[in-house]
C-alpha positions in Angstrom: 14.6 9.8 -35.3 11.3 11.3 -36.4 10.0 14.7 -37.3 6.5 15.8 -36.2 4.3 18.1 -38.3 0.5 18.9 -38.3 -1.8 18.8 -41.3 -5.5 19.5 -42.0 -7.5 16.5 -43.0 -11.2 15.8 -43.6 -13.1 12.7 -42.4 -13.0 11.2 -46.0 -9.3 11.3 -46.1 -8.9 14.4 -48.3 -6.6 17.1 -47.0 -5.6 20.7 -47.5 -2.7 21.0 -49.9 0.2 23.4 -49.7 -0.7 26.5 -51.6 1.2 27.1 -54.9 2.7 30.3 -55.8 3.1 33.5 -53.9 5.6 31.9 -51.6 3.1 29.7 -50.0 0.5 32.3 -49.4 -3.2 31.9 -50.3 -4.0 29.1 -47.9 -7.7 30.2 -47.8 -8.0 29.8 -51.7 -7.0 26.1 -51.8 -9.7 23.2 -51.8 -9.4 19.8 -50.3 -7.6 17.2 -52.5 -7.7 13.6 -52.6 -4.6 11.5 -51.6 -4.6 10.0 -55.2 -3.9 13.5 -56.4 -0.2 13.2 -55.5 -0.3 16.8 -54.2 1.7 17.4 -51.0 -0.3 18.3 -47.9 0.4 21.6 -46.3 2.4 20.8 -43.2 2.7 23.0 -40.0 5.4 23.2 -37.5 3.0 23.4 -34.5 -0.6 22.6 -33.6 -1.4 26.2 -33.0 -0.3 27.4 -36.4 -2.6 24.4 -38.0 -5.6 25.5 -35.9 -5.2 29.1 -37.1 -4.9 28.1 -40.7 -8.1 26.0 -40.2 -10.1 28.8 -38.8 -9.0 31.0 -41.7 -9.7 28.3 -44.4 -13.2 27.6 -42.9 -14.0 31.3 -43.2 -13.5 31.3 -47.0 -11.0 32.7 -49.5 -9.5 36.1 -48.2 -8.2 38.8 -50.6 -6.8 42.2 -49.6 -7.0 45.4 -51.6 -4.4 48.1 -50.8 -4.4 51.7 -51.6 -1.6 54.3 -51.7 -2.0 58.0 -52.2 -0.4 59.6 -55.2 1.2 62.4 -53.3 4.9 63.2 -53.1 5.7 60.3 -50.7 3.3 57.6 -52.0 1.6 57.6 -48.4 -0.1 54.4 -47.4 -3.9 54.9 -47.3 -4.8 51.4 -46.0 -6.2 48.2 -46.9 -9.6 46.5 -47.3 -10.0 42.8 -46.5 -12.6 40.8 -48.5 -13.9 37.3 -47.5 -15.8 35.1 -49.8 -18.1 33.1 -47.3 -18.0 29.4 -48.3 -20.4 27.6 -45.6 -20.1 24.3 -47.5 -16.6 24.0 -46.1 -18.1 23.2 -42.6 -19.7 20.0 -43.9 -16.1 18.4 -44.7 -15.3 18.0 -40.9 -11.7 19.0 -41.3 -9.5 18.7 -38.3 -5.9 19.0 -37.2 -3.9 15.8 -37.5 -0.4 14.9 -36.3 2.1 13.7 -39.1 5.1 12.0 -38.2 8.1 11.4 -40.7 10.2 8.4 -39.6 13.7 7.3 -40.5 15.4 10.8 -41.0 
């Protein structure tokens, strides 16, 4: 029996790791790591999720600022999204690859 996942890998063999902290959020903030690093790759259950993560990662690190009114009910004012453009990420030719885990 085998399990099938998807990962994001560059032509040079480096890959996108699983983000640490914040329950796995922050995938746009990670950088490519070498297989020699011993850090686990980020795995996705389906190809569509991996492609979406790649699009977000290529766009650059994203942060969100949220604001709340200081009224009686702490009403939600909204949020502002900030993206730090990282054009050098396009030079790595990162793609979605299939990962199979055998023997389970």
